[in-house]
C-alpha positions in Angstrom: -84.8 36.6 85.4 -82.0 38.3 83.3 -83.5 41.4 81.8 -80.9 42.3 79.2 -78.3 40.7 77.0 -75.3 42.5 78.5 -72.8 41.2 76.0 -74.7 42.7 73.1 -75.1 46.0 75.0 -71.4 46.1 75.7 -70.6 45.4 72.0 -72.9 48.2 70.9 -71.3 50.6 73.3 -67.9 49.8 71.9 -69.1 50.4 68.3 -70.4 53.8 69.4 -67.1 54.7 71.0 -65.1 53.5 68.0 -67.3 55.4 65.6 -66.9 58.6 67.7 -63.2 58.2 67.9 -62.9 57.8 64.2 -65.0 60.9 63.7 -63.1 63.1 66.2 -59.8 61.9 64.8 -60.5 62.9 61.2 -57.6 65.1 60.0 -58.7 67.4 57.2 -61.7 66.3 55.0 -63.3 63.0 55.8 -66.3 61.1 56.9 -67.5 58.2 59.0 -70.6 56.1 58.4 -72.7 54.5 61.2 -75.3 51.9 60.1 -78.0 51.0 62.6 -81.0 48.6 62.4 -84.5 49.6 63.7 -84.4 50.6 67.4 -80.6 50.4 67.7 -80.4 53.7 69.5 -79.4 56.1 66.7 -81.0 59.1 68.4 -79.0 58.5 71.6 -75.8 58.1 69.6 -76.4 61.4 67.7 -77.3 63.3 70.9 -74.3 61.9 72.7 -72.0 62.8 69.8 -73.4 66.4 69.8 -72.7 66.7 73.5 -69.1 65.5 73.1 -68.7 68.0 70.2 -69.8 70.8 72.5 -67.4 69.8 75.2 -64.5 69.6 72.7 -65.3 73.0 71.3 -66.3 71.6 67.9 -68.9 73.7 66.2 -71.4 71.2 64.8 -74.3 71.3 62.3 -76.9 68.5 62.6 -79.2 67.7 59.7 -81.9 65.3 58.5 -83.9 65.0 55.3 -87.4 65.9 56.6 -88.9 68.5 58.9 -90.4 65.8 61.2 -87.0 64.2 61.6 -85.4 67.6 62.4 -88.1 68.3 65.0 -87.3 65.0 66.7 -83.6 65.8 66.6 -84.1 69.3 68.2 -86.2 67.8 71.0 -83.7 64.9 71.6 -80.7 67.2 71.8 -82.4 69.8 73.9 -83.7 67.3 76.4 -80.3 65.7 76.9 -78.0 68.7 76.6 -78.4 71.8 78.8 -76.5 74.0 76.3 -78.4 76.1 73.7 -79.6 74.4 70.5 -80.4 76.6 67.5 -83.0 75.5 65.1 -83.2 77.1 61.6 -86.3 76.6 59.5 -87.8 77.7 56.2 -90.2 80.7 56.4 -93.2 78.4 55.5 -92.6 75.9 58.3 -94.3 76.4 61.6 -92.4 74.5 64.4 -94.5 72.5 66.8 -95.0 74.0 70.2 -92.9 71.4 72.0 -89.8 72.5 69.9 -89.9 75.8 71.8 -88.0 74.5 74.8 -86.1 76.9 77.2 -82.7 76.0 75.6 -83.9 76.1 72.0 -83.5 79.2 69.9 -85.5 79.3 66.7 -83.8 81.4 64.0 -84.8 82.7 60.7 -83.1 83.9 58.5 -80.4 81.4 58.9 -77.4 83.7 58.8 -78.3 85.0 62.3 -77.0 81.7 63.6 -73.6 82.1 62.1 -71.8 82.1 65.5 -73.8 79.3 67.3 -72.1 76.1 68.5 -74.9 73.6 67.8 -77.2 74.2 64.8 -80.0 71.9 63.6 -82.0 72.1 60.3 -83.0 70.1 57.3 -80.3 69.2 54.8 -82.0 71.4 52.2 -82.2 74.3 54.6 -78.5 74.1 55.5 -77.6 73.9 51.8 -79.6 77.0 51.0 -78.1 78.8 54.0 -74.5 78.2 53.0 -75.2 79.0 49.3 -77.9 81.7 49.4 -79.5 82.5 46.0 -79.8 86.1 46.9 -76.3 87.7 46.9 -77.4 90.3 49.4 -78.1 87.7 52.0 -75.1 86.7 54.1 -74.0 83.1 54.1 -74.4 80.9 57.2 -70.6 80.3 57.5 -68.6 77.1 58.1 -68.7 74.6 60.9 -66.2 72.1 62.2 -68.4 69.1 61.8 -71.6 68.0 60.0 -73.8 65.2 61.4 -76.5 63.8 59.1 -79.1 61.7 60.7 -81.2 59.3 58.5 -78.5 59.6 55.9 -79.6 56.5 54.1 -82.9 58.3 53.3 -81.1 61.4 51.9 -80.2 61.7 48.2 -76.7 62.2 47.2 -77.8 65.5 45.5 -78.9 66.9 48.9 -75.7 65.7 50.4 -73.5 67.3 47.7 -75.4 70.6 48.4 -74.8 70.6 52.1 -71.4 68.9 52.4 -69.4 72.1 52.1 -70.6 73.4 55.5 -67.9 71.4 57.3 -64.8 69.3 56.5 -65.7 66.3 58.7 -68.9 64.4 58.4 -70.7 61.7 60.4 -73.5 59.9 58.4 -75.9 58.0 60.6 -78.9 56.0 59.5 -80.8 52.8 58.9 -80.0 51.1 55.6 -83.1 48.9 55.8 -85.8 51.7 55.7 -87.5 53.6 53.0 -85.4 54.9 50.1 -85.0 58.6 49.3 -88.1 60.1 47.7 -87.7 62.3 44.7 -90.1 64.0 42.4 -87.5 63.9 39.6 -87.7 60.9 37.3 -84.6 58.8 37.5 -83.0 59.3 34.1 -80.7 57.0 32.2 -78.1 59.7 31.9 -77.3 59.4 35.6 -77.5 55.6 36.1 -74.2 54.1 36.5 -72.4 57.3 37.3 -70.5 57.6 40.6 -72.2 60.9 41.2 -75.7 59.8 40.4 -77.8 62.5 42.3 -80.6 60.0 43.2 -78.3 57.5 44.9 -78.4 57.6 48.7 -76.0 59.9 50.4 -74.2 57.0 52.0 -74.1 55.0 48.8 -72.4 57.8 46.8 -70.0 58.6 49.7 -68.8 55.0 50.0 -68.7 54.5 46.2 -66.3 57.4 45.7 -64.4 57.0 49.0 -64.3 53.2 49.7 -61.9 53.6 52.6 -64.6 55.6 54.6 -64.9 53.8 58.0 -68.2 51.9 58.4 -69.5 51.0 61.8 -72.5 48.8 62.3 -74.5 48.7 65.5 -75.0 45.0 66.5 -78.2 45.6 68.5 -81.9 46.4 68.5 -83.4 47.8 71.6 -87.0 48.1 70.2 -87.4 44.5 69.0 -87.0 41.5 71.1 -85.6 38.2 69.8 -88.9 37.3 68.2 -89.0 40.5 66.2 -85.3 40.4 65.2 -85.8 37.1 63.4 -87.9 38.7 60.7 -86.0 42.1 60.8 -82.8 40.3 59.6 -84.4 40.0 56.2 -83.9 43.7 55.6 -80.2 44.0 56.3 -77.0 42.7 54.7 -76.0 39.2 55.9 -72.8 40.6 57.4 -74.7 43.1 59.6 -75.2 40.9 62.6 -77.4 42.1 65.4 -79.3 40.7 68.4 -82.0 42.0 70.8 -80.9 43.9 73.9 -83.9 42.6 75.8 -83.5 39.0 76.9 -86.0 36.3 75.7 -89.1 36.0 77.8 -88.9 39.5 79.4 -91.8 40.9 77.4 -95.2 39.3 77.8 -98.6 40.1 76.4 -101.6 38.7 78.4 -105.1 38.7 77.0 -108.3 38.8 79.0 -111.0 36.2 78.5 -113.4 36.4 75.6 -116.2 34.3 74.2 -115.9 33.3 70.5 -119.3 33.0 69.0 -118.5 32.9 65.2 -115.9 31.5 62.9 -114.5 35.0 62.4 -114.3 35.5 66.2 -112.5 32.2 66.6 -109.9 33.3 63.9 -109.4 36.7 65.5 -108.8 35.1 68.9 -106.4 32.6 67.4 -104.5 35.4 65.7 -104.4 37.4 69.0 -103.2 34.4 71.0 -100.5 33.6 68.4 -99.3 37.2 68.3 -99.2 37.4 72.1 -97.1 34.2 72.2 -94.9 34.4 69.1 -94.8 38.1 68.5 -96.3 37.7 65.0 -99.6 36.7 63.4 -100.4 36.7 59.7 -104.1 37.0 59.0 -104.8 35.6 55.5 -108.2 36.4 53.9 -109.5 34.5 50.8 -107.7 35.1 47.5 -109.4 38.0 45.7 -107.9 40.6 43.5 -109.1 43.9 45.0 -108.8 47.6 44.5 -106.2 49.5 46.5 -109.1 50.6 48.8 -110.4 47.2 50.0 -113.1 47.6 52.6 -112.9 44.0 53.7 -109.2 44.5 54.7 -110.1 47.7 56.5 -112.9 46.0 58.3 -110.7 43.1 59.4 -108.0 45.5 60.7 -110.7 47.3 62.7 -112.3 44.2 64.1 -108.9 42.8 65.1 -108.0 46.0 67.1 -111.4 46.3 68.6 -111.2 42.7 69.9 -107.7 43.2 71.1 -108.6 46.2 73.2 -111.9 44.6 74.3 -109.9 41.8 75.9 -108.1 44.2 78.3 -104.6 43.3 77.2 -101.8 43.6 79.8 -98.1 44.2 78.8 -95.2 43.2 80.9 -91.6 44.3 79.9 -88.4 45.8 81.1 -90.1 49.2 81.5 -93.2 47.8 83.3 -92.2 44.9 85.5 -95.6 44.8 87.2 -97.5 45.2 83.9 -99.4 48.0 82.3 -102.6 48.0 80.2 -102.4 48.3 76.4 -104.0 51.7 75.5 -105.2 52.7 72.0 -102.5 55.4 71.6 -99.9 52.6 71.8 -101.5 50.7 68.9 -100.7 51.7 65.3 -102.1 50.7 61.9 -99.6 51.1 59.1 -100.7 51.3 55.5 -99.2 52.1 52.1 -101.6 54.8 50.8 -103.3 57.8 52.2 -106.7 56.6 50.9 -106.3 53.4 53.0 -105.4 55.6 55.9 -108.6 57.6 55.6 -110.8 54.5 55.3 -109.3 52.7 58.3 -109.3 56.0 60.3 -113.0 56.3 59.7 -113.8 52.7 60.6 -111.9 52.9 63.9 -113.7 56.2 64.7 -117.0 54.5 64.1 -116.2 51.8 66.7 -115.1 54.3 69.3 -111.3 54.0 68.8 -110.1 57.5 67.8 -106.9 57.1 69.8 -105.4 54.3 67.6 -102.7 55.8 65.4 -103.2 55.3 61.6 -100.7 56.4 59.1 -98.5 55.5 56.1 -95.2 53.8 56.5 -93.5 57.0 55.3 -95.0 59.0 58.2 -94.5 56.4 60.9 -90.8 55.7 60.1 -88.8 56.2 63.2 -91.7 55.8 65.6 -92.4 53.0 68.1 -95.5 51.4 69.4 -96.4 48.4 71.6 -98.6 46.7 69.0 -98.7 47.2 65.2 -101.2 46.0 62.7 -100.2 46.5 59.0 -102.0 46.2 55.7 -99.6 44.1 53.6 -98.4 46.2 50.6 -99.1 43.3 48.2 -102.5 42.4 49.5 -105.0 41.8 46.7 -102.7 43.0 43.9 -102.9 41.4 40.5 -99.1 41.9 40.0 -96.3 43.5 42.1 -94.9 46.9 41.1 -91.8 48.8 42.3 -93.8 50.9 44.8 -95.4 48.0 46.6 -92.3 45.8 46.4 -90.0 48.4 48.1 -88.2 46.6 50.8 -87.9 49.8 53.0 -91.6 50.2 53.3 -92.0 46.6 54.4 -89.1 47.1 56.8 -90.8 50.0 58.5 -94.0 48.0 58.9 -92.2 45.1 60.4 -90.1 47.0 62.9 -92.3 49.5 64.7 -93.5 47.2 67.5 -92.2 46.2 70.9 -94.6 43.3 71.7 -96.5 42.1 68.7 -97.1 42.7 65.0 -100.2 41.5 63.1 -100.0 41.3 59.3 -103.2 41.4 57.2 -103.1 40.1 53.7 -104.8 37.7 51.3 -104.2 34.2 50.2 -102.3 34.4 46.9 -100.2 37.4 47.9 -97.2 35.1 48.4 -97.6 33.8 44.8 -96.8 37.3 43.5 -93.1 36.8 44.4 -92.8 33.1 43.5 -91.1 31.9 40.4 -88.8 34.1 38.3 -88.4 37.8 39.3 -89.3 40.4 36.7 -86.8 41.7 34.2 -85.4 45.1 35.1 -83.1 47.4 33.3 -79.4 47.1 33.8 -77.1 50.1 34.0 -73.4 49.2 34.0 -71.1 51.4 35.9 -69.4 51.7 39.2 -72.0 54.0 40.6 -75.0 51.7 39.9 -77.1 51.0 43.1 -78.5 47.6 43.9 -81.7 47.0 41.9 -84.6 48.1 44.1 -87.2 45.9 42.5 -85.1 42.7 42.7 -84.1 43.5 46.3 -87.8 44.0 47.2 -88.7 40.8 45.5 -86.2 38.8 47.5 -87.0 40.5 50.8 -90.8 39.9 50.4 -90.0 36.2 49.7 -88.0 36.0 52.9 -90.6 37.7 55.0 -93.4 35.6 53.6 -91.3 32.5 54.4 -90.7 33.7 58.0 -94.4 34.5 58.5 -95.6 31.1 57.3 -95.5 29.5 60.8 -97.7 32.3 62.1 -100.4 32.0 59.5 -104.1 32.3 60.5 -106.7 31.8 57.8 -109.7 34.2 58.2 -113.0 33.3 56.6 
């Protein structure tokens, strides 16, 4: 059996080399954007680019929006590059123990790293280090290059603040995932402006510099062909991509189980469908519920308990002889912390503390074998901008390697049928795509794609 689609892998390698060549050939001030879908290999690309910067004598600062993303960057770079990596952090941040690797130097205050070749920190930390508020504190100094990971999740305001650290920039990210979060209310005075501080970093860069090179990875290494079919709903139609893993390489085998009730029969049908097609959409009766719906939490718990009870075996390119599915490789994704707390408690009660439960915001960037997610629109009386956000649904649909189970209610699809809601229009060259309308269309597309995988649950 052919394990990989070598043509897609070769095409992705070429995109990576072309993007790096554009980046290294920047004369003066300039930037390059690299857009990747879920599981395309962004971390490897960033790490490889940092290694090449070091070999070329290019002093590079690497940044990301959140501390968790920066921790991941530090570990990835340090694990794959024997040279020293310097991590700067805010005084109120305690780095995890695994960040303290032999070739990682943790620095605070930041100016003590002014002579280092490779520096990693959050975008906000880099900005405050190059523009210290206290005039008696030395500035961090300038670098030859700035690499921003997860740049589609960074606001243009944070990008403006850190951009001065280096003349050449490489902005890498996933355009389909969760939009930048801000505690500032988006004001009308900014909408439509080319320098809107709440736009994405990539959006404002390309708006003001339309000739900026854009490279798109044509590959997903996490999803197989079954997962990629639904993932395409989250990306522009001209961002073409395929799965690196060939069809049929990944298999999920379920042990025997006896179904003794209508609910057991529905659960087993959903598990069988997920194992075969990679997707199952469990649809409960149509009832408007509160955000904290115990029936949905119980269904998620019952589904996972039955899955693990059936001694599931996974075969893939990493485990040719098969490996058992363990609780730690199963994740439940929700929209709210209250939902997280309820499902966590239910799973603990049935002896499954190892199953990961968290919000989409926290699980963005992570990977599991099996995912069960609480559909954002489940049981709502009407959709709103938070639950319609396309990026949240994208994270939920793209964390799995083998199977994804969606739990919702009959009637959820009707929330995005008919005419979309009226939303304010803000004329101007800097106006971003309307998030509510995009979410509306994305949810419609995903519901349509999930229809063949529908399993009614009594």
